[in-house]
VEXFI-532634 format. One line per field, with one value per residue: residue in one letter; residue number from 1; x, y, z of N, C-alpha, C in turn. Coordinates in steps of 0.1 Angstrom, whole numbers. Layout:
res c(a:...)
n c(NUM:...)
n.X c(X:...)
n.Y c(Y:...)
n.Z c(Z:...)
ca.X c(X:...)
ca.Y c(Y:...)
ca.Z c(Z:...)
c.X c(X:...)
c.Y c(Y:...)
c.Z c(Z:...)
***
This chain:
res c(x:x:x:x:x:x:x:x:x:x:x:x:x:x:x:x:x:x:x:x:x:x:x:x:x:x:x:x:x:x:x:x:x:x:x:x:x:x:x:x:x:x:x:x:x:x:x:x:x:x:x:x:x:x:x:x:x:x:x:x:x:x:x:x:x:x:x:x:x:x:x:x:x:x:x:x:x:x:x:x:x:x:x:x:x:x:x:x:x:x:x:x:x:x:x:x:x:x:x:x:x:x:x:x:x:x:x:x:x:x:x:x:x:x:x:x:x:x:x:x:x:x:x:x:x:x:x:x:x:x:x:x:x:x:x:x:x:x:x:x:x:x:x:x:x:x:x:x:x:x:x:x:x:x:x:x:x:x:x:x:x:x:x:x:x:x:x:x:x:x:x:x:x:x:x:x:x:x:x:x:x:x:x:x:x:x:x:x:x:x:x:x:x:x:x:x:x:x:x:x:x:x:x:x:x:x:x:x:x:x:x:x:x:x:x:x:x:x:x:x:x:x:x:x:x:x:x)
n c(1:2:3:4:5:6:7:8:9:10:11:12:13:14:15:16:17:18:19:20:21:22:23:24:25:26:27:28:29:30:31:32:33:34:35:36:37:38:39:40:41:42:43:44:45:46:47:48:49:50:51:52:53:54:55:56:57:58:59:60:61:62:63:64:65:66:67:68:69:70:71:72:73:74:75:76:77:78:79:80:81:82:83:84:85:86:87:88:89:90:91:92:93:94:95:96:97:98:99:100:101:102:103:104:105:106:107:108:109:110:111:112:113:114:115:116:117:118:119:120:121:122:123:124:125:126:127:128:129:130:131:132:133:134:135:136:137:138:139:140:141:142:143:144:145:146:147:148:149:150:151:152:153:154:155:156:157:158:159:160:161:162:163:164:165:166:167:168:169:170:171:172:173:174:175:176:177:178:179:180:181:182:183:184:185:186:187:188:189:190:191:192:193:194:195:196:197:198:199:200:201:202:203:204:205:206:207:208:209:210:211:212:213:214:215:216:217:218:219:220:221:222:223:224:225:226:227)
n.X c(100:109:121:113:98:79:69:61:38:25:25:5:-17:-50:-48:-66:-63:-37:-33:-51:-33:-14:-24:-29:-4:6:-11:-5:22:17:3:4:-1:-11:-36:-69:-86:-109:-105:-88:-101:-121:-111:-101:-111:-143:-148:-125:-99:-86:-74:-61:-44:-33:-16:-1:14:27:40:59:79:91:114:129:143:120:90:59:37:13:-7:-23:-57:-44:-25:5:38:67:103:126:134:157:174:168:182:202:187:183:184:209:189:168:167:140:125:130:103:87:87:62:48:52:45:17:11:19:-1:-25:-21:-19:-42:-63:-100:-98:-103:-94:-95:-91:-68:-53:-59:-48:-21:-21:-18:-25:-23:-14:-32:-10:2:-12:-13:6:12:-12:-2:19:2:-2:-24:-55:-87:-116:-142:-172:-170:-192:-213:-227:-226:-209:-180:-153:-133:-102:-75:-52:-36:-34:-11:5:7:25:48:63:62:39:17:-11:-26:-26:3:21:47:54:56:85:100:99:113:138:142:148:126:108:108:123:108:71:41:16:-2:-4:-6:10:13:-4:-15:-45:-70:-91:-123:-150:-177:-173:-176:-192:-201:-190:-213:-225:-226:-205:-178:-147:-120:-126:-135:-119:-95:-116:-115:-140:-151:-168:-205)
n.Y c(234:203:192:167:161:173:162:139:143:154:124:115:126:115:95:110:134:142:141:167:181:186:193:217:231:230:251:275:276:283:304:335:356:366:347:346:331:323:321:300:275:270:258:238:203:196:201:202:208:240:258:243:230:251:261:240:236:258:257:236:250:270:270:271:281:291:307:305:331:354:381:409:396:375:340:333:323:338:348:340:360:364:353:372:393:381:377:399:421:446:474:507:527:538:572:593:599:631:651:659:637:620:626:625:600:585:595:583:559:553:564:557:555:581:614:636:663:660:646:669:690:674:679:700:721:730:704:693:678:663:656:628:618:606:585:568:564:545:522:527:537:540:554:541:543:562:587:583:610:645:657:634:627:615:588:577:550:525:501:462:461:481:469:446:460:466:445:434:420:429:461:468:458:474:497:515:553:558:543:543:569:561:543:563:569:590:625:644:662:667:668:681:669:643:613:581:562:541:521:507:485:493:506:490:496:528:532:538:523:532:543:526:541:556:577:573:584:607:622:623:639:663:676:676:662:657:650)
n.Z c(531:518:484:479:496:482:458:470:475:458:442:460:455:438:407:387:395:395:369:360:377:363:333:346:350:323:311:326:318:292:283:274:293:324:344:357:383:368:344:343:361:339:318:335:340:349:387:397:423:423:443:455:438:429:452:452:434:432:457:444:427:441:449:427:388:382:395:408:406:423:409:416:409:398:382:371:357:366:363:389:416:424:401:388:377:364:338:321:296:276:272:261:286:303:304:333:357:363:389:395:382:398:422:415:412:433:450:436:442:471:478:463:454:437:429:400:410:439:441:432:455:477:466:464:443:410:383:347:326:307:329:340:317:310:329:323:300:305:315:344:356:355:344:365:370:383:408:441:441:442:406:399:395:378:387:398:395:406:379:374:355:368:396:386:378:399:414:434:453:459:465:492:498:493:500:529:537:545:539:508:510:517:493:473:460:462:467:490:508:504:496:522:529:522:531:532:550:553:531:512:498:474:478:464:471:466:444:411:382:348:322:295:271:276:264:274:272:253:275:294:276:271:294:307:333:354:351)
ca.X c(90:115:119:113:84:68:69:54:24:18:21:-2:-29:-57:-44:-71:-59:-22:-38:-57:-21:-6:-33:-28:6:6:-19:2:32:13:-3:11:-5:-15:-44:-72:-92:-128:-97:-82:-114:-127:-99:-99:-119:-153:-148:-110:-100:-79:-68:-48:-40:-24:-9:10:26:34:54:69:82:92:130:131:142:104:80:45:32:1:-5:-37:-63:-42:-18:18:49:78:114:128:135:170:178:162:197:209:180:181:194:207:177:168:162:129:127:122:90:89:81:44:39:60:34:3:11:19:-16:-35:-17:-23:-56:-78:-104:-95:-106:-86:-94:-84:-55:-49:-62:-34:-7:-20:-13:-35:-17:-16:-35:-1:9:-22:-14:17:10:-19:2:24:-8:3:-34:-68:-104:-122:-157:-176:-176:-210:-213:-234:-212:-203:-168:-143:-123:-89:-72:-39:-37:-26:3:14:12:35:56:59:63:35:2:-23:-22:-21:15:30:57:53:63:101:107:101:122:150:146:151:111:99:113:122:94:59:27:19:-21:1:-4:10:16:-13:-21:-59:-75:-100:-136:-158:-189:-172:-175:-202:-193:-190:-221:-223:-227:-198:-168:-139:-106:-129:-144:-107:-95:-118:-115:-151:-148:-177:-218)
ca.Y c(223:199:188:148:157:183:150:132:156:148:111:108:129:102:100:123:147:148:150:180:196:186:203:232:234:232:262:286:277:280:315:345:370:363:341:344:316:320:313:285:265:269:246:222:190:198:192:196:220:245:267:234:227:262:257:224:239:271:251:232:258:277:270:267:290:300:311:308:342:355:394:410:381:366:337:334:317:344:341:337:372:367:353:385:406:377:375:409:424:458:485:517:534:548:584:597:602:644:653:663:623:608:626:621:583:583:602:577:547:555:575:555:558:593:621:642:675:652:650:683:694:675:683:721:723:722:698:693:668:658:646:619:609:604:577:560:559:537:519:523:542:540:557:534:549:581:588:586:623:650:657:626:631:602:585:569:540:517:485:453:468:490:458:438:463:471:433:434:412:435:474:468:454:485:499:526:567:558:528:552:577:551:541:570:572:603:636:641:677:658:676:678:661:629:603:571:549:528:514:503:480:501:501:489:508:545:534:542:520:540:539:521:550:569:575:582:592:618:627:633:646:671:678:673:648:658:658)
ca.Z c(523:508:468:482:508:474:450:473:480:441:442:471:447:429:395:380:405:391:359:367:382:347:327:353:349:308:309:332:306:276:285:273:301:337:339:366:385:363:332:347:361:325:312:339:343:369:398:399:433:419:452:462:429:425:459:452:420:437:464:437:419:452:451:411:383:383:405:402:413:423:410:418:412:384:384:360:363:364:364:402:417:431:395:373:366:348:328:322:283:276:267:259:296:307:311:346:359:365:401:396:383:408:433:415:414:452:458:435:447:481:482:456:443:438:417:399:419:453:432:428:466:482:460:468:429:398:373:336:314:302:339:339:304:311:339:318:291:311:320:358:362:346:352:371:377:392:426:443:452:433:395:396:386:374:398:391:404:398:374:372:353:382:407:382:374:413:422:444:448:461:469:505:498:495:514:539:536:551:531:497:507:519:484:467:452:465:472:507:506:498:502:540:535:515:538:528:557:556:522:515:490:469:482:455:473:467:426:402:367:336:314:283:264:276:257:290:259:250:283:297:270:269:307:314:336:358:348)
c.X c(101:114:109:98:72:60:61:40:17:16:10:-15:-36:-50:-51:-66:-41:-24:-42:-42:-12:-8:-31:-15:8:3:-9:13:28:10:4:12:-10:-28:-54:-80:-103:-119:-90:-90:-122:-123:-99:-113:-131:-144:-132:-110:-86:-75:-58:-44:-28:-13:2:21:33:45:63:77:91:104:139:137:134:98:65:40:18:-1:-23:-45:-57:-24:-6:30:61:91:119:134:150:179:172:174:202:203:179:187:194:191:179:163:151:129:123:113:95:85:64:39:42:47:23:1:8:4:-22:-34:-22:-37:-71:-87:-100:-99:-94:-86:-93:-68:-47:-51:-52:-24:-7:-20:-20:-22:-21:-21:-21:4:-2:-17:-5:19:-1:-10:14:14:-5:-15:-42:-81:-108:-137:-161:-177:-189:-213:-218:-217:-210:-188:-160:-130:-109:-82:-57:-43:-34:-10:13:18:25:48:67:66:55:20:-7:-18:-18:-6:27:36:52:64:79:106:106:112:135:156:150:136:106:111:111:110:81:48:24:5:-16:4:-6:14:12:-22:-32:-60:-88:-113:-144:-170:-189:-177:-187:-199:-198:-207:-217:-219:-213:-183:-155:-130:-113:-132:-129:-101:-99:-122:-132:-152:-160:-195:-220)
c.Y c(216:195:174:150:163:168:139:135:149:134:104:116:116:107:110:135:154:151:162:186:195:196:220:238:240:246:268:287:286:298:323:357:359:356:341:332:311:311:301:272:262:261:236:213:198:189:197:208:225:255:257:232:239:266:252:230:249:267:244:239:275:284:269:279:301:300:308:317:349:373:400:397:373:358:337:328:332:340:346:354:373:363:367:393:398:378:391:414:440:466:497:523:545:558:586:600:621:642:655:643:617:613:623:607:583:584:587:560:544:558:569:547:570:600:629:660:669:654:664:693:689:677:697:729:718:718:697:681:660:648:632:611:603:584:568:554:544:524:513:529:543:549:541:533:562:578:589:600:629:656:646:627:620:600:575:561:533:506:477:453:471:477:447:442:466:456:430:423:417:451:475:463:470:488:512:540:565:551:534:560:576:549:550:577:584:613:636:654:669:667:673:666:646:618:588:557:539:523:506:496:492:497:506:500:521:545:531:535:533:535:535:530:558:563:579:589:598:623:635:642:658:684:681:660:645:661:670)
c.Z c(512:493:472:488:490:466:457:475:464:438:452:465:438:415:385:386:398:377:354:367:365:336:331:347:335:305:314:324:294:274:281:282:315:335:354:371:380:349:334:350:347:320:321:338:355:376:403:413:428:428:456:450:424:435:457:441:424:447:459:433:431:451:438:407:379:389:401:411:411:422:407:419:399:388:374:369:360:367:381:407:421:415:380:366:361:339:314:308:283:270:270:277:297:308:325:348:368:382:407:395:393:419:430:416:427:454:454:444:462:487:475:460:446:423:414:408:439:452:435:444:475:475:466:451:420:389:359:334:312:317:339:329:306:318:333:304:288:313:334:364:355:355:355:373:380:401:426:451:437:421:393:390:387:385:392:402:401:393:377:371:365:392:398:380:385:420:433:444:450:465:484:512:497:502:519:533:534:540:518:498:508:505:470:459:451:472:485:513:505:505:513:539:527:528:533:531:559:543:518:501:483:473:473:457:468:449:417:387:359:331:300:274:262:271:270:281:263:265:293:290:264:280:317:323:354:349:349)
***
């Protein structure tokens, strides 16, 4: 769509809708973190067509220096991907993940929701609590509830930060096994049970929410992940 066409679409809006567009644009620019639809609707005049407004702004900015991007269920302006290298500053390089952490992250991302025992079963070895701690410190993985089976073990899944870091909108957008190997993100020798060809969104029906009186950090640190 040409810039002239996009401008024409805006001018075709009734004046009150053009004002809604300006408000939404200002909200997204002023936000210091991505905003979900509910947060945006709460700040827009009643009756505003949020989906139409978001799509119009996304189209307007698709060829500019910043783009409107949806990550998970939240929206934010981000530097255009092709310009990102120009915006980077020299910084301390983060330590490389260990083989255990990389495999654990892969299993959680592609098999979630998954318990610690299931991760160990897929990898074929036990791993130390420190492996999971590293992933949670990066805010890439978090406990998301309990599995609806006897013992009610804690289950893990990826976070919105994980989606943002790898620049994907949803888990189903993750690359397949061969793409990950080609990018050098996985070792050539992987656990035989690690099937990561078809990433899927989390099935919420498998998850039992945590109780209000449960201290998740204490449960994980103590190793008591099941009742």
